[in-house]
C-alpha positions in Angstrom: 62.1 113.9 86.4 64.0 110.9 85.3 65.0 108.3 88.0 68.6 107.6 88.4 70.0 104.4 89.8 72.7 104.4 92.5 75.8 102.8 91.1 77.4 99.7 93.0 80.7 101.8 93.3 78.7 104.7 94.9 77.0 102.4 97.1 79.9 100.7 98.3 82.0 103.8 99.0 79.1 105.4 100.8 78.8 102.2 103.0 82.5 102.2 103.8 82.5 105.7 104.8 79.4 105.2 106.9 81.0 102.3 108.5 84.0 104.4 109.5 81.7 107.0 111.0 79.5 104.3 112.9 81.0 105.1 116.4 80.1 107.9 118.6 83.6 108.4 119.4 84.9 108.5 115.8 82.1 110.9 115.1 82.9 113.1 118.1 86.6 113.0 116.8 85.7 113.9 113.2 83.4 116.7 114.3 86.1 118.2 116.6 88.5 118.3 113.6 85.9 119.7 111.2 85.3 122.5 113.8 88.9 123.0 114.0 89.2 123.7 110.3 92.2 123.0 108.3 94.8 123.9 110.7 93.8 120.8 112.8 94.4 119.9 116.4 97.3 118.3 118.3 96.6 114.8 119.2 96.6 115.9 123.0 94.1 118.8 122.2 92.0 116.5 120.2 91.9 114.0 123.2 90.9 116.9 125.5 88.1 118.2 123.2 86.6 114.7 122.8 87.5 112.8 125.9 89.1 110.0 123.7 92.7 109.5 124.7 95.5 107.0 124.2 95.3 103.9 122.3 91.4 104.3 121.7 92.0 107.7 120.1 95.0 106.1 118.0 92.5 103.3 116.8 89.8 105.7 115.9 92.2 108.0 114.0 93.5 104.9 112.0 89.9 104.1 110.8 89.1 107.6 110.0 92.4 108.0 108.1 91.8 104.6 106.3 88.6 106.1 105.1 90.3 109.2 103.8 88.4 111.6 106.1 91.3 112.6 108.2 95.2 112.8 108.3 98.0 113.1 110.7 101.2 114.9 110.3 104.3 115.0 112.6 105.1 118.7 113.3 108.3 118.8 115.5 107.4 116.9 118.6 103.7 117.1 117.9 101.3 115.0 116.0 98.7 117.2 114.1 95.3 115.9 113.1 93.0 117.4 110.7 90.1 116.7 108.7 90.8 116.7 105.0 87.8 115.4 103.4 85.3 118.2 103.5 84.2 117.7 99.9 83.7 114.0 100.6 81.7 114.8 103.7 79.4 117.0 101.8 79.2 114.3 98.9 78.4 111.6 101.5 75.6 114.0 102.9 74.3 114.6 99.4 74.3 110.9 98.8 71.4 110.5 101.4 69.4 113.1 99.8 70.3 112.7 96.2 67.3 110.5 95.2 65.0 112.0 97.9 61.2 111.1 96.8 62.4 109.5 93.6 60.0 106.7 94.0 56.9 108.6 94.8 54.4 109.5 92.2 54.4 113.4 93.1 57.8 114.4 94.1 56.6 118.1 94.4 54.3 116.7 97.5 57.6 116.1 99.2 59.6 119.3 98.8 62.8 119.5 100.9 64.7 122.7 101.0 
C-alpha cells in the first residue's frame, strides 16, 4: 500500500477543529447536540443538559459555530441550537485513523476494525 502524505490544508483544518473541541464544556455541548439530532435543543434545554449556562454557553456556542460544527437559529422567542457538521465530525475522526500504521513495515500486523 502506498503511503499518502497529509496535506497542509487538511492538517490546518483538523487542528482548527480539534482546537474548537479542546474544552470539556464545548465537547459536552457538542455531544448533547449530536445526541439531540437535527431538531436541536433550545438554548435553555442545552444548558440544563450540559450544566453550562449563560455567557459561558454563549461563548462556547460561538467557538463551535465559528468552527462550523453547530448553528443557532431564532424560532419565535427561542434560540435553537443544533449540530450541523455530522459529515465533518466523521471526517475528523477518520483523519485520526486515515494513515494508521502507514509507517510500519507490516501494516497487517496492526489490523484495526
